[in-house]
C-alpha positions as CSV (number, residue, x, y, z in Angstrom):
1,M,-0.1,0.0,0.1
2,P,1.5,3.3,-1.1
3,D,2.8,5.6,1.6
4,M,0.0,8.2,2.3
5,E,2.3,11.1,3.1
6,N,4.4,10.6,-0.2
7,V,1.4,10.5,-2.2
8,S,-0.1,13.6,-0.9
9,A,3.6,15.5,-1.2
10,A,3.7,14.3,-4.8
11,E,0.2,15.7,-5.3
12,Q,1.1,19.0,-3.5
13,K,4.1,19.2,-5.7
14,D,2.2,18.9,-8.9
15,A,-0.4,21.2,-8.0
16,Q,2.1,23.9,-7.3
17,K,3.8,23.5,-10.9
18,E,2.6,26.2,-13.2
19,P,0.7,25.3,-16.2
20,F,2.4,25.2,-19.6
21,N,2.6,28.8,-20.8
22,L,3.2,29.0,-24.5
23,K,3.7,32.7,-24.4
24,K,6.4,32.5,-21.5
25,E,8.1,29.6,-23.3
26,L,8.6,31.5,-26.5
27,W,9.8,34.6,-24.9
28,E,12.2,32.2,-22.9
29,W,13.5,30.9,-26.2
30,A,13.6,34.5,-28.0
31,K,15.8,35.6,-25.2
32,A,18.2,32.9,-25.6
33,I,18.5,33.2,-29.4
34,L,19.0,37.1,-29.1
35,F,21.8,36.4,-26.4
36,A,23.6,33.8,-28.5
37,A,23.3,36.2,-31.7
38,V,24.9,39.1,-29.5
39,I,27.7,36.7,-28.6
40,V,28.2,35.6,-32.2
41,F,28.3,39.2,-33.3
42,I,30.7,40.4,-30.5
43,V,33.2,37.4,-31.5
44,F,32.7,38.3,-35.0
45,R,33.0,41.7,-35.0
46,F,35.6,42.6,-32.1
47,I,37.7,39.0,-31.7
48,I,37.7,37.3,-35.2
49,Q,36.6,37.9,-39.1
50,V,36.5,36.1,-41.9
51,V,38.1,37.6,-44.9
52,T,38.6,36.2,-48.6
53,V,41.8,36.7,-50.4
54,N,41.1,38.6,-53.6
55,G,43.7,39.0,-56.3
56,V,47.6,37.7,-56.7
57,S,49.6,39.6,-54.4
58,M,50.3,37.2,-51.7
59,E,51.1,34.4,-53.8
60,P,52.3,31.6,-53.4
61,T,51.5,32.0,-49.8
62,L,47.8,32.9,-50.1
63,E,45.7,32.5,-53.4
64,G,43.0,34.4,-54.7
65,G,39.6,32.8,-53.0
66,D,41.1,31.5,-49.9
67,R,39.4,32.3,-46.7
68,L,41.1,33.5,-43.8
69,I,40.2,34.1,-40.1
70,I,42.0,37.2,-38.6
71,S,42.0,38.6,-35.2
72,N,43.2,42.0,-33.7
73,L,42.5,40.8,-30.1
74,F,45.6,41.9,-28.2
75,Y,47.4,42.2,-31.5
76,T,50.8,44.2,-31.5
77,P,52.4,44.2,-35.3
78,A,55.5,42.4,-35.7
79,A,57.7,42.1,-38.7
80,G,56.6,38.9,-40.7
81,D,53.2,39.1,-40.0
82,I,50.4,38.8,-42.7
83,V,47.8,41.4,-42.0
84,V,44.7,42.8,-43.5
85,L,44.7,46.5,-43.9
86,S,41.4,48.6,-44.1
87,D,40.1,50.3,-47.3
88,E,41.7,53.5,-46.1
89,T,45.1,52.5,-47.3
90,G,44.9,54.5,-50.5
91,L,43.4,51.8,-52.8
92,D,39.8,52.0,-51.7
93,E,39.7,48.3,-50.7
94,A,41.1,45.9,-47.7
95,L,44.5,44.7,-48.5
96,I,46.0,41.6,-47.5
97,K,50.1,42.0,-46.9
98,R,53.3,40.9,-45.0
99,I,54.9,43.4,-42.5
100,I,58.4,44.0,-43.6
101,A,59.5,46.8,-41.2
102,L,58.3,48.5,-37.9
103,P,58.5,51.7,-36.6
104,G,62.2,53.1,-36.3
105,Q,63.6,50.4,-39.0
106,T,65.1,51.2,-42.2
107,V,64.0,49.4,-45.4
108,D,66.0,49.4,-48.5
109,I,66.1,47.1,-51.6
110,N,69.3,46.5,-53.4
111,E,70.2,46.0,-57.1
112,N,69.6,42.3,-56.8
113,G,65.8,42.8,-55.8
114,E,66.4,41.7,-52.2
115,V,64.9,43.6,-49.3
116,L,67.0,44.8,-46.4
117,V,65.7,46.0,-43.0
118,D,68.3,47.8,-40.9
119,G,71.0,46.9,-43.3
120,K,70.6,43.1,-43.4
121,V,69.2,41.2,-46.3
122,L,65.8,39.4,-45.2
123,S,65.2,35.9,-45.6
124,E,62.2,35.4,-47.5
125,P,61.3,31.9,-48.5
126,Y,57.8,32.7,-48.9
127,I,58.4,35.0,-51.9
128,A,57.5,34.1,-55.3
129,E,60.3,35.9,-56.8
130,R,62.8,38.9,-55.9
131,I,61.6,42.4,-57.1
132,D,62.7,43.3,-60.6
133,E,64.1,46.7,-61.6
134,N,60.5,47.8,-62.8
135,H,58.7,47.1,-59.4
136,R,60.8,49.1,-56.9
137,G,57.9,51.5,-56.6
138,D,58.0,55.6,-56.3
139,M,59.3,55.6,-52.7
140,T,62.9,56.9,-52.0
141,Y,65.2,54.4,-50.3
142,P,66.7,53.7,-47.7
143,L,63.5,54.8,-45.9
144,T,62.9,54.9,-42.3
145,V,59.5,53.6,-40.9
146,P,58.0,56.5,-39.0
147,E,56.4,55.8,-35.5
148,D,52.9,54.2,-35.4
149,S,53.5,52.9,-39.0
150,V,54.2,49.9,-40.9
151,F,55.9,49.0,-44.5
152,V,54.1,46.0,-46.2
153,M,54.5,44.2,-48.9
154,G,52.9,41.3,-50.9
155,D,54.8,38.0,-51.2
156,N,54.1,38.1,-55.0
157,R,56.7,41.2,-55.1
158,N,56.4,42.0,-58.8
159,H,52.4,41.8,-58.7
160,S,51.6,43.7,-55.9
161,T,50.8,47.1,-55.0
162,D,52.0,47.9,-51.5
163,S,54.4,50.3,-49.5
164,R,56.8,50.6,-52.3
165,D,54.1,52.7,-53.9
166,S,53.0,56.1,-52.7
167,Q,49.3,55.0,-53.1
168,V,49.7,52.9,-50.2
169,G,52.8,53.8,-48.8
170,L,53.7,53.8,-45.2
171,V,50.8,52.2,-43.4
172,D,49.3,53.5,-40.2
173,E,49.0,50.9,-37.2
174,G,45.5,52.3,-36.9
175,E,44.5,50.6,-40.4
176,I,45.6,47.4,-39.4
177,L,42.3,45.5,-39.2
178,G,44.0,42.3,-37.7
179,R,46.5,39.4,-38.2
180,V,45.8,36.4,-40.4
181,I,45.8,33.2,-38.1
182,F,44.2,30.4,-39.9
183,R,43.0,29.3,-43.3
184,L,39.5,27.7,-43.5
185,L,39.8,27.5,-47.4
186,P,40.7,25.6,-49.5
187,L,40.1,22.3,-47.4
188,S,43.4,20.7,-48.7
189,K,45.2,23.9,-47.4
190,I,43.5,24.1,-44.0
191,G,45.4,25.6,-40.9
192,P,47.8,28.3,-39.6
193,V,49.1,30.7,-41.8
194,D,52.8,31.8,-41.7
C-alpha cells in the first residue's frame, strides 16, 4: 500500500507547478536566441573576422579565393605577420600584406631585388620572386619607417601594390584590421598561415 504522506506530497508538488505557458516559453527561447546572436556578433566583429583573398599579390602564400580568419585581439604588429589592412590605405579596398618593417626600422631594396631591413638582407623563403627593376615603386630608399606606421609588401613582389608605391605608402598601425591566423578554405590547405 502506497505511503499516504508521499502521495500527498507528490500531489502538492504537482499542484504547485505552473501550467505550460506557450507565451512564456516562446519569450524564453527568444531571449536565448538573442543572447546567442549578440555573442556571435561580438566574437565575429571584435575578436575574429572571416575574410576572402582577392587577387594574386600574396601568392604563393595565399591565393585568390582563400578564406581566412583574422584577429586583432591583443594584437601588436610584428615583422613577418600577414595582416589585413582597411580600405583607407589608398586603394579603396582592404589589402592583405606582410609586415616587412616596424617603426624606426630602415628599409632598402638592393640592385639584386633583395629587401634589406636595418642593413640586413631578409630571409624570405615565402616570396614568389625577387623584385625586378620595374617594381621598386616610387618611394625613395633607404626609407625609415615613422612612429605608429609599418612597411608592408605582398609576397608576389612583382605583382603587388604595397608600401613601395605612394598610393599605399607607409601604413598607419590603426589601419591594421587584424593578423591572419588561420586558413579555412580550401580544405586542402586548412590550417595556420605563416
